[in-house]
PLY file of the C-alpha trace (Angstrom):
ply
format ascii 1.0
element vertex 116
property float x
property float y
property float z
element edge 115
property int vertex1
property int vertex2
end_header
0.15 0.52 0.10
1.07 3.06 -0.85
-0.40 5.46 2.14
0.81 8.35 2.72
4.31 7.77 -0.04
4.52 11.51 -1.61
6.51 11.66 -4.87
6.03 10.10 -8.58
7.78 7.08 -9.85
7.74 8.22 -13.44
8.70 4.29 -14.67
12.21 5.15 -13.35
14.72 2.91 -10.52
15.46 5.63 -7.67
18.97 6.95 -9.34
17.52 8.25 -12.43
14.63 9.94 -11.51
16.65 11.68 -8.40
18.25 12.64 -12.62
15.47 13.30 -14.07
13.85 15.85 -11.79
17.61 17.62 -11.69
17.56 18.35 -15.35
14.08 19.35 -15.27
15.04 21.58 -12.61
17.93 23.25 -14.34
15.91 23.90 -17.41
13.58 25.77 -15.90
16.06 28.05 -13.94
17.64 28.61 -17.37
14.93 28.53 -19.63
12.22 30.40 -16.75
9.31 28.05 -18.53
9.85 24.53 -19.16
6.38 22.00 -21.37
6.93 18.80 -20.31
4.35 16.04 -18.65
1.99 17.62 -16.16
2.45 14.51 -13.63
6.06 15.93 -14.18
5.38 19.54 -13.45
3.39 18.91 -10.18
6.30 17.16 -9.37
9.19 19.90 -9.88
6.69 23.16 -9.04
6.99 22.27 -4.81
10.56 21.28 -5.46
11.62 24.94 -7.60
9.52 26.65 -4.55
11.75 25.63 -2.01
15.09 26.08 -3.76
13.98 29.70 -4.61
12.93 30.14 -0.59
16.68 28.95 0.14
17.85 31.01 -2.79
16.42 34.37 -1.27
18.37 33.78 1.78
21.88 34.55 0.44
23.65 33.31 3.04
26.80 30.91 2.90
24.68 27.55 3.81
21.94 28.61 1.78
24.44 28.53 -1.33
26.22 25.17 -0.34
21.74 23.96 -0.25
21.36 25.21 -3.60
24.88 23.08 -4.74
23.66 20.15 -3.09
20.57 20.01 -4.92
21.09 21.54 -8.34
24.10 22.04 -10.68
26.24 24.37 -10.25
25.48 26.80 -13.25
22.08 26.57 -12.04
22.58 27.40 -8.74
24.34 30.08 -9.20
22.13 31.52 -11.82
19.15 30.86 -9.50
20.40 32.60 -6.74
22.11 35.45 -8.76
19.54 36.00 -11.55
16.43 34.21 -10.98
15.93 35.32 -6.97
16.64 38.96 -6.58
13.31 39.25 -8.57
11.23 37.68 -6.05
12.69 39.65 -3.44
9.21 40.74 -2.33
7.34 37.82 -3.01
6.62 35.22 -0.45
5.68 32.26 -2.28
3.87 31.29 -5.80
6.84 31.83 -7.87
5.69 29.41 -10.32
2.57 28.52 -12.56
0.86 25.78 -14.45
-0.29 26.30 -17.07
-2.55 23.34 -18.94
-1.36 22.78 -22.62
-3.42 20.50 -25.28
-2.69 16.80 -24.86
0.06 15.75 -26.70
-0.92 14.34 -31.26
0.66 11.24 -31.04
-0.22 9.77 -27.55
-2.55 11.92 -25.79
-0.96 12.69 -22.09
-1.14 15.54 -20.63
1.06 18.66 -21.50
1.29 21.56 -18.85
4.08 24.70 -19.10
5.48 25.72 -15.75
6.98 29.13 -16.15
7.74 31.54 -13.03
5.31 34.67 -12.11
6.82 37.71 -13.59
0 1
1 2
2 3
3 4
4 5
5 6
6 7
7 8
8 9
9 10
10 11
11 12
12 13
13 14
14 15
15 16
16 17
17 18
18 19
19 20
20 21
21 22
22 23
23 24
24 25
25 26
26 27
27 28
28 29
29 30
30 31
31 32
32 33
33 34
34 35
35 36
36 37
37 38
38 39
39 40
40 41
41 42
42 43
43 44
44 45
45 46
46 47
47 48
48 49
49 50
50 51
51 52
52 53
53 54
54 55
55 56
56 57
57 58
58 59
59 60
60 61
61 62
62 63
63 64
64 65
65 66
66 67
67 68
68 69
69 70
70 71
71 72
72 73
73 74
74 75
75 76
76 77
77 78
78 79
79 80
80 81
81 82
82 83
83 84
84 85
85 86
86 87
87 88
88 89
89 90
90 91
91 92
92 93
93 94
94 95
95 96
96 97
97 98
98 99
99 100
100 101
101 102
102 103
103 104
104 105
105 106
106 107
107 108
108 109
109 110
110 111
111 112
112 113
113 114
114 115
């Protein structure tokens, strides 16, 4: 039974799932928006929100926490360029917009993007 077990598995083993989420997070930070499946967008949204709250602190410890979760370039970009835009915002840094299903297999698609 999966009672109280959070997270999606995406039909992958643990290491592949962690790698997938890191790639999605770094692409979202680099581009500002990302088109992916609805399930993947829902999965990375809380992670982005938490990382953004950490990045806004601007301390050495917060930079180290970001580097533990993200590749170095994405962590730097989040702390230097993205986080200052949301300095006055208390939360809700991203939005998910549902898109038309993919024509080939009708899978749900969504776009996740930073607000403002």
